[in-house]
N, C-alpha and C positions, 0 to 999 in steps of 0.2 A: 210750382217755381215756376216751373216753367213755364203754363199758362197767365204766372206774372208776369213774364219780362213779352211774351207773345205780346199779350196785353197793351203792355207797354207802348211795343215798339207800334204797332197799331193803331196810337192812341199822337205818338207823333209824330209816325207816317200822314197821319188827317190832318196833322195843325203845318210839316212845309206845306204843305199841299196841299191848302185851303181854298177853295174856290177864289176866295179875294187876295190870294199872295198868287194864283197861274196867271192872269194877266201882265203882271209885273214878271213877272218870272219869260213869260214869253216873249217879253220887250226887250229882256234881256239878251234871252237868247239870238233871235235876230239882228239883237243890234253889235253883236259881236257872229257874224254869222259869214258861213261865204257868197250872201246875197248884194246887192252891191248897198243895203244897207246899210254895212260894217264904212262906207266909206263919207260916210258924214260926222262933218267937223265936234266935236268931242264937246262941245258949248248946246251944239241942236240938241247933242242922245241926252245930255244931263236935264238936259228942258223936257224932253218926251218922254223920261223916264220919270219927274216927278212928276212928271201932268196923269199918265195912270196910272200911282200907283198910291198920290190922292184923289183921284175921281173914284180906283176902284179897289181899294182895299184902305184906306182912312177914314174917308170918308161915308161908309159903307157899315162900315167897322162902328167906329162913334154913333153913328143912329141908330144899331144895332139895342147897344152901348145905354141911349138914352129911353130906347122901345123897355127896354133888357128895368126900368125904373116903375114902370108898369106892372102891381101884382098876373093882370091883365093876359102879362106878354110869359112866353113858355124861352126858357134864353137858348133851351137842349131843344128846343123847335121838334120835339119830336113827333106832329104830326105835319101833315103834307099841308094841310093849308093856315098852319105857324108863321113857313114860311112867306106866305104871298105877299105881306106890309113892306118884310122887310127885304125882297127881290123888288118889290114895283120902287123902295128909294133906294134901290144898290141900280134900274135900268137910266134914274132921269140925271142917277151922281152921272154918270158914265156916258152918257148921251152933252151932262157941260165939258167931261174932257173929251169929250168928239168933238165941238161945240172947238176947244180952245185953237187942239192939235189942227183942225182945220185954219185955221189961220197962222200956221206957221208952214211954209213953200216947201215942204220936203213931201217924201209919195204917197201921192196919195190910197197907197193897201194899208198903211196904219190905219188911219181914217177908216177905213175899211170890214178893218179883225174887230176894230172897237164897235161900228152899229153891228154887224155881227154877233157880235156879243150878245147889242140887249136886245135884240131877234131870239139870243136863247136862252136872252132874260126869261122874256116877256112868254116862253114855250117852254120854261118851266112853270112861271107861274100861274102859263092856262090846262096843262097837268096836273099840276100840285092840287087844282083843287078836284079833284077828286080823286086819284094815286099819291101814291107819295116816293117820288124820284130823284136818284142821287144827283144830287148839282158836283158836289167834289166828281165821279166818272166822267160827264155832263162839260166840264170844265177844262180835266186834261182830255177827254176826246175832243172839243172842239181842239185846242190844240193843236194835238195830230191832224188834224182835221185840215185846219190851217196851215200848216210848216208841208203838208202834205200837195196840200192844192196850191203851194208858193214855188213850193220844184218844179211843178207839174208844168206853173204857167211860164214862170223862168227857163222851166229847164238844166233845174238844176238839180246835186241828186247830193244833200246831204246825207248818208247815208248815217253817218254818226250821230248828227241831234235827231232822228227821229229813232234810234233804237232805243236810244238814253229815254226817250221820252216813252214808246211804248213798256218799259220795260218799270219808268215812274205807273201804266196806265195800269199796268199788273200790283205793283209795291199797292197799290191808294184801295182798287178795286176787292185786294183782296185784303187791305184794314177797315173796309167798310162790312163788309163784311162778318172778323174776326169779332170787331166791332159788336156787329148786328143791328147796327145801322137800320142794315139796306137788308134785301133782298137780292137772289139773283137776280132776276126777271129788271130789277129796277137799277143796280148794276152798270146794266146790257143793256137796258132802253136810252139813260147815263149818255154814256156811253156814245149811241147814234147817233141818239139826240145831237149835239156838242160835232161830233165829228161831222156831217152830213148840212148838218146848215149854215155853220164854216165855211168845208167844205164848196161847197157847192158857190153859197154868194165869194170864196175871195176865186173857182175859178170862173165864173160868169159877169160877177160885172165885172 
């Protein structure tokens, strides 16, 4: 019984903090944080969130749904190579979101986050050609790296946000291991890949 509860909890955690939802969750955090982004008008925030949600969640999810209609496509994406086409399509949709946000006269760091996320996707594709790596860990690792880099860049100290994100990262990593979706090394590698790519880009560009 306890194993069933543990497995169910791991599945729920994996769904709530799915890579398709992490960018939107990240933008929600930024827009409601103590960073200066919180000063944006609600109409602008709403447009940005809608753009991010459509380009990083809805459109990629629809593309996966369409791909699943083919008997050759494994919806569970157990092999690393099964993820290549969905990630390629996601990268295209991320870029479309970037192009839309670029037209909005707001802080350019938002666009930087999307460009960095595209680079994470491309890196995951390259690694997946030879090795299965955790996209879940890469997504939450990238969010932690981005927030950490932004706090360093702006000389802010979002202790609560970072503490919550680190807790979430632990839950996500544990859930992937419980579900036997990844090994320890695949989870750690995914986290570090996302953390370093987005973190370094936000700090230095």
